[in-house]
N, C-alpha and C positions, 0 to 999 in steps of 0.2 A: 504493500501498498502506499511506505512513502517514496516510495521509484516513481509511482504510476503519479502521484501529487508532483512529485518533482518533473518529471517529466512534462505532464501541463502545465506548466508555468512558463516551457517553453512553445508550448501548442497551446493555443488560445482557443483553439474548434472543437479541443476535447474534452470530457467531462472533469472539474474542478472538485467534485465533491465526494472523492473519497473519502471514507472517513469519519462524515459529518452526518450527524445527526437530530441538529435543533439550528434554529435559527438560520438558516439558509436557503439558496433559491438559485437558479441556475434555468436560465430559458435562451434560446437559439430561436432568430426572428428572420423570417423565408419573405424577402418581399417578391411578389408576384405579379406579371403585367402581361395583357395579353399583346399581339403583335399589333391588333389595331386602335389599341388600348381603351377598350370599351370596358375590359374588365381588373380591376386591381385588386390582390387580397393580399393579407400578410397572414401567416401560418406561424403558430410558437408554440411549440412543443416544450416542455421544462417538467424540472420538481420543483417542490416547494415542502421547507420544512416549518411550524415555528418554534414557539422558547419550549413551550410542554414534550414537544417529540412527535406530535403528530405530524405526517407525513402523507401527501399526495402526487400523483403524477398529473398532469396536463396539457391538452393542445387547446388555444385559440385559436381561432379562425375571426378575420376583419374582414369582411367585405366592405373595400373602401367608396365605392361606387353604391350601392344599396346603403350604406351608413348604419350596419349590423354589424353583430357580434355572437358568436358559439362559444362556450368555454364547458368543453370535456373533462370532465373528472376522470382520473383512475388509481386503483388501487397501485401503493407505490411497490406493490413485488412487480407489476406491471411494466415496470423502467427499468429497464436493463442499458445501460452502457455497453460500448464495450473497451475494455484498456489499452491502451497504445493507439487511440487512432480516434476519429471520430466517427462512430456509428451507434445509434441509439435506436431500439427496439422499445416502442412504448405502445404495448398490447397488439396488435394486429398491425401498428403503425410504423414504418423504418424511415429514420432520418440520417445524411451524412451531407458532405460538401458538393457530392455528385448527385444525389440522389434524393427525391422525396417520394414516400409511399404512404398514401391515406386509405384507409377503410373504416369511417366513422359512420355512424347511422345518415348522416345529411352530406357527406363528400365522401369517393371514392376517387380512387387511379393515379398514375402515376406520372412525375416531373421528373427530366434530367438537366442537367446543370454544365456545360462547360464552357472555355474562353473566358474562366476568372480571373477575376483580377485582386488579389490578395494585397493587402497591407502590406509593405517590406518589415523582412524581420532579421533581426539578429543576435548575439548572445546577449548583448547591456540593453536591446529596443527588441523585447519580443514580437511585439506587437504593439498597436495605438497607443495601451498605456506605458510605452515607455520604461523609462527605469522601476514608473510608480508599481510594475508588475509584481515586484518584489518584497513589495512593504508588505507584512502578513497581518496590517488594522483596516486595511478599507473598506469602506462602506461598503461600495460596489465597483466590481471593475466590468469593465467591456472591451472586446475584441473585435473587430474586423476579420471576417472571413472571404467577401468577393465586395466589391466597390461596384461591380459590373458582371454580368454574363448572359450566355445566353441560352434559355429555355426550351425545351423541346419535350413535348408529350399532353395527356388530357387530363381533366378532371370533369366528375360528373356531381355536379353542385347542385342540391336538390334536385334530382331527376333530369338536369338537362345538363346535357354536355358542352366543353368549353376548350377550344382548342387553343393550345398558349404555344403551339411551333412559333419557334424566331422572335417569343416575346422575351422581355429581358426580365432579369431579378438583380436582388439586394439579398446579402445576406451578413448580418452579423450576431451579436449574443451578448448575455451579461451574466451576473453569477457575484453572489455576495449575501450582504444582511437585508438589505433595502437599496428603494431607489432613493435619490438623490431626496435632501427636504424641498428644494427648486433647483429645476433646471429648464433649457430648452433644449430639444435633440431636432433636427431635421434631413432631408435626404431627396433627392433628387438625382437618377438616372435618363431621362428623357428630356435630351435637350436637341438643339436642330440638327447635330450629328450625331452616329454614332458610335460611343469608348467612351462621350463625357459624361464624371460623376462628381456629383458633392456630398458631401458627408459633414454637419458640424453640430457639435453640442458646446453649451456651456455648464455648470454645476456648480452647485454649494459643498466644497469640500471638507468632511469634517477631519481636524488634523491635529493632534497631541493636545487636546482640549479645548484650540481653538477650530477654524475653517478657514478656508482662503476660497475663493473663485477662480475653478478650473477651467480651465476648454482647450477640446482638439478642432481640427477642419482641416478635411484633405479635399484639395479637387485631382480629380486624374484626369489630365489634358492628354492627349498621343499617347500612351503609356506611361505618363510621366504624372509621379505623386509628388504635387508641392502642398508642404504641411506646413501649419502653425497649432501648434501646441504648446501647454505649458515649461514643459522639459527642453524647450528646443529652442527659449529664449525668446521667443515671439510675444506677441503684446496683444491683448485684449483692450483695444480701445472703445469699445461701444458695445452694447448691451441692453438692448431693447426691447420690450415686447406689452401690447394693448391687444385687445378687443379684436382689433381688423386688419394688427401687422405684427412682423419681428423685424428687427434689425440689428446685424452683427456688422464689428468692425472688428479685423486682426491684422497685423503686422508682424514679420520676422525680418530679417537683415535686407532682402531686396523686393521683398514686394506686400503690397495692402490688399487686404482681399473684404469684399463689402459683399453681405448678405442682405437682399432686402426680400420680405416673404409675405404675403396676399394672404391673409388665413381664409380657411372656408371649415364649411359644416365640417363637426366631429361627430364621433362614434366614440362610447364609453367601453376602458380594459379593465380587465383587473390586473393589479401590480401589486409588488412584493413589497409589504411591511414587517419587520424585524423576522423573515423568512416566508412566513404565509402569505398567500394573495389575497390580503382582506384589502387593500387601497384601490383604487380607484383614478386611471389619468383617463384624458380625451386625446383621441391621434384622426389627424385627418389624414386622409390620402390623395386631396384633390386640391392640393396649393400649390401656388408658383410660388418657384423659387427665384428669383433674378442675382444672379454669381457677374460678378464684376471683380476683375482683377488688374491691377496697377503696379506698375513699373517705379518705383521708389525714386530709382535714381534719375530720369528723367519724365516721369509725371504721366505718361504715357501710356493709355490702357487697351492692353493686351488681350482681352477676352472679356467678352461680355454677353451674354446671352439668358434667357430664360426656363427654367426647369419644371417641366411639366409631371402630373402626377406624383407631387412632394406629398414627403410624409413628414408629419410636423406634431411635437407635440410639446406644451407650455404647460408646467406643472408646480404646485408648490408655493413658496412664499415669496414670489419673484425681486420683492425689494432686497434679496437677500442676494441676487445675484446682476441686480441694475447699474449700470455701468454709464454715464455720459460724456458723450465728448465735447470739449470743446467747441474746435469747429467742425459741424458735422457738417460729410458731405453729401450733399444731398442729391437724390434719383428724381428723375420727370416723370419715368414709366416703368411698368412691369412689360418692357418689350422691348427685344434685342434691339440697339437701334442699326440702320442698312450698315455704317461703318465699321460694324464688328460683326457682322458675319462671317460664315465660314472661311469664303475668299482672305480675309483678311488676317482675321487672327492666326488662322493653320499656317500661313507662311508665315505670319510672326515668330510664331512659335517653334518652325525650323531650322532658324540662325543657329549656330553654332555656339554662339557665348549664352544666347538664351537658355539653351539644352543642358548648359555646362552650368548656367545657376540653376536649372533645376536638379 
């Protein structure tokens, strides 16, 4: 068991709950969108353990277009992760990095995933958590399995066949004791061209009796991931959310990332509190996420586009994570401007100096 726990540190996709019996949760998030973008779902398998040791497996299904959610509960004996790799059998359902098989009363079928774009990994930074991966008392850990990938397969949902061939997917996970008391999380991989993806989050992080505002963002462009994180000395210069919009701004040594989100109708999901799924959060899968990347050296906008089918969660006491920027860079619309279409930014990013900077 100690070997399994150590191995999982360097493989965030694997199960991390070996030896855990209470105040622990772990869940994998599969976002799946059909090729015509008329269907969008989130499939979330996982396990939850409360303070007293009561345990359950679960599969949540979010229909992002119909704004509905289902929660399927399983006996903990049905939760069977495989050691040494990411394979999870949950009742008659199966999950891995390359496959999803569902056999639920309302949803059945199989999807296969190819051309995954995982977050880069190294010995000192195994995934998106960076060195915080090795801190044993974090409230919540996070992992990115794939920023963007292809989907093949079909699901029968409420007795209706839905074809996901050539759809797009995204995959991540969380584990720990509870979700943060305040956080903003967003993601989209439906931009004006294939292979673009954004993921960003801001959260209150408990730390040694106090707390700090942590943040992570990754912008995937042409197989290059531009990172903005607490641990790589980036700065969060703006964090704002209200009922209509979300605005984030981050800066690293070379780039500024501006994110503007037009919020849309939400669906309620179960969320972990002290290990058990007693909390409630709201997620939208139809938000529009405008992304702008600016070269700080010459103030040139080198990327500007708007993501569709945006997943967005805004939860908790937001006063804990709001940051106001003195000189706010305003945006004029939630549509990419003509000068920032593919022909403009693709050429810019192909320059040798630009790629070296990424």
